[in-house]
C-alpha positions in Angstrom: 19.8 -32.6 46.2 18.3 -33.2 42.4 15.6 -36.3 41.5 15.5 -36.9 37.9 13.8 -39.7 35.7 17.3 -40.7 33.5 15.0 -41.2 30.2 14.2 -37.4 30.6 16.7 -35.7 28.9 20.6 -35.8 27.6 22.3 -35.3 31.2 20.1 -38.5 32.5 22.0 -40.6 29.5 25.0 -39.4 30.3 24.3 -40.3 33.7 23.0 -43.8 32.9 25.8 -44.8 30.5 28.4 -43.5 33.3 26.5 -45.4 36.1 26.1 -48.8 33.5 29.8 -48.6 32.9 30.7 -48.3 36.2 28.3 -51.2 38.1 26.9 -52.8 34.5 23.7 -51.6 35.8 20.9 -50.8 33.4 19.3 -47.6 34.9 17.7 -46.3 31.4 14.2 -46.2 33.1 15.4 -45.7 37.0 15.1 -42.3 39.1 18.4 -41.1 40.3 19.1 -38.4 42.7 22.5 -36.3 42.4 23.9 -33.3 44.1 27.2 -31.0 43.8 30.0 -31.4 46.0 32.8 -29.3 45.2 34.2 -30.7 41.9 32.4 -34.4 42.3 28.5 -35.3 41.4 27.2 -37.7 44.1 24.6 -40.1 42.3 22.0 -42.6 43.9 19.7 -44.7 42.4 16.3 -44.1 44.2 15.5 -47.9 44.2 18.4 -48.9 45.8 18.0 -46.2 48.3 14.7 -47.5 49.3 16.0 -51.1 49.8 18.5 -49.8 51.6 16.2 -47.6 53.7 14.6 -50.6 55.0 17.8 -51.2 57.3 19.3 -47.7 57.5 16.6 -45.2 57.9 14.2 -44.4 60.7 10.7 -43.3 60.1 10.0 -39.2 60.9 7.6 -36.6 59.7 8.6 -33.6 57.7 7.2 -30.3 58.1 6.4 -29.1 54.5 6.7 -25.4 55.5 10.4 -26.1 56.5 11.7 -27.1 53.0 13.0 -24.1 50.7 11.6 -25.0 47.3 13.6 -22.5 46.1 16.8 -24.1 47.6 15.8 -28.2 47.4 17.4 -28.7 44.0 17.1 -27.8 40.5 15.1 -30.0 38.2 16.3 -28.9 34.7 20.3 -29.4 33.8 20.2 -29.3 30.1 19.4 -25.4 30.0 18.7 -22.8 32.5 15.2 -21.9 30.6 13.4 -25.3 30.5 11.1 -25.9 27.7 7.5 -25.9 28.0 7.5 -29.7 27.3 9.7 -30.3 30.7 7.8 -28.1 32.7 4.6 -29.8 31.7 6.0 -33.0 32.5 7.3 -31.9 36.2 4.0 -30.8 36.2 2.6 -34.1 35.3 4.7 -35.6 37.7 3.4 -33.0 40.7 -0.3 -33.7 39.9 0.2 -37.5 40.2 2.3 -37.5 43.1 1.1 -39.8 45.9 1.3 -38.1 49.1 0.6 -41.2 51.1 4.3 -42.1 49.6 6.6 -40.9 52.3 9.8 -38.7 51.4 13.1 -40.1 51.6 15.8 -38.2 53.4 19.4 -37.9 53.5 21.3 -37.6 57.1 21.6 -34.2 56.5 18.0 -33.6 56.0 18.1 -32.8 52.2 15.6 -34.8 49.8 16.7 -37.6 48.3 13.2 -38.4 46.6 9.7 -36.8 46.8 10.4 -33.3 45.9 7.0 -33.5 43.6 5.2 -35.0 46.2 6.4 -32.0 48.7 5.6 -29.5 45.7 2.1 -31.3 45.6 1.5 -30.8 49.7 2.7 -27.3 49.4 -0.2 -26.5 46.7 -2.8 -28.4 48.4 -1.7 -26.7 51.9 -0.4 -29.7 53.5 1.3 -29.5 57.0 3.3 -32.5 57.1 4.4 -35.7 55.0 5.7 -39.3 56.2 9.3 -39.3 55.8 12.4 -41.6 56.0 15.4 -40.3 56.9 18.9 -42.1 56.9 20.8 -42.4 60.1 24.2 -41.9 57.9 24.5 -40.9 54.6 23.8 -42.5 52.3 27.0 -43.0 50.4 26.7 -42.3 46.8 26.4 -45.3 44.7 28.9 -43.4 42.2 30.1 -40.0 41.8 31.2 -38.6 38.7 34.2 -35.9 38.4 33.1 -32.5 36.8 34.9 -28.8 36.8 33.4 -26.5 38.5 31.1 -24.9 37.6 29.6 -28.2 36.7 29.7 -29.3 33.0 27.3 -32.1 32.8 28.1 -33.2 29.3 31.8 -33.8 30.2 31.3 -36.0 33.1 33.6 -38.7 33.8 32.5 -41.7 36.1 34.4 -42.9 39.0 33.5 -46.3 41.1 33.4 -45.3 45.1 
């Protein structure tokens, strides 16, 4: 699962435009989570997920050591080699992460929101973090079609 601020990259702008086209939202400053599933990119609006979590998720604890940081999702889509500027932006988000804020988990246990908090917890040897886990799903807010391997600059939005 990948979470990013839609203003941080060209891919973010493509996704914001696609979602704005789909449901009329202005996501220019929103955080999104995405996951590739076969030839689709499932996209969630993090703000909407947190609102939904009040009634559709339960509190749990996440053991930081259980998170595979190598497989937790890519932060960098525009290139395989992030620029120093991109690295610094993520380093700032890790340093500024609030470990008192819970991690948001998909029903399958993957992280929807909070990977920077998990990275900070790992750096500081924190054993566990509070988390909210969806009981089912959640269903993506939109699904984008892509040809494997994913060419994010050729995505086309499709409402689900």
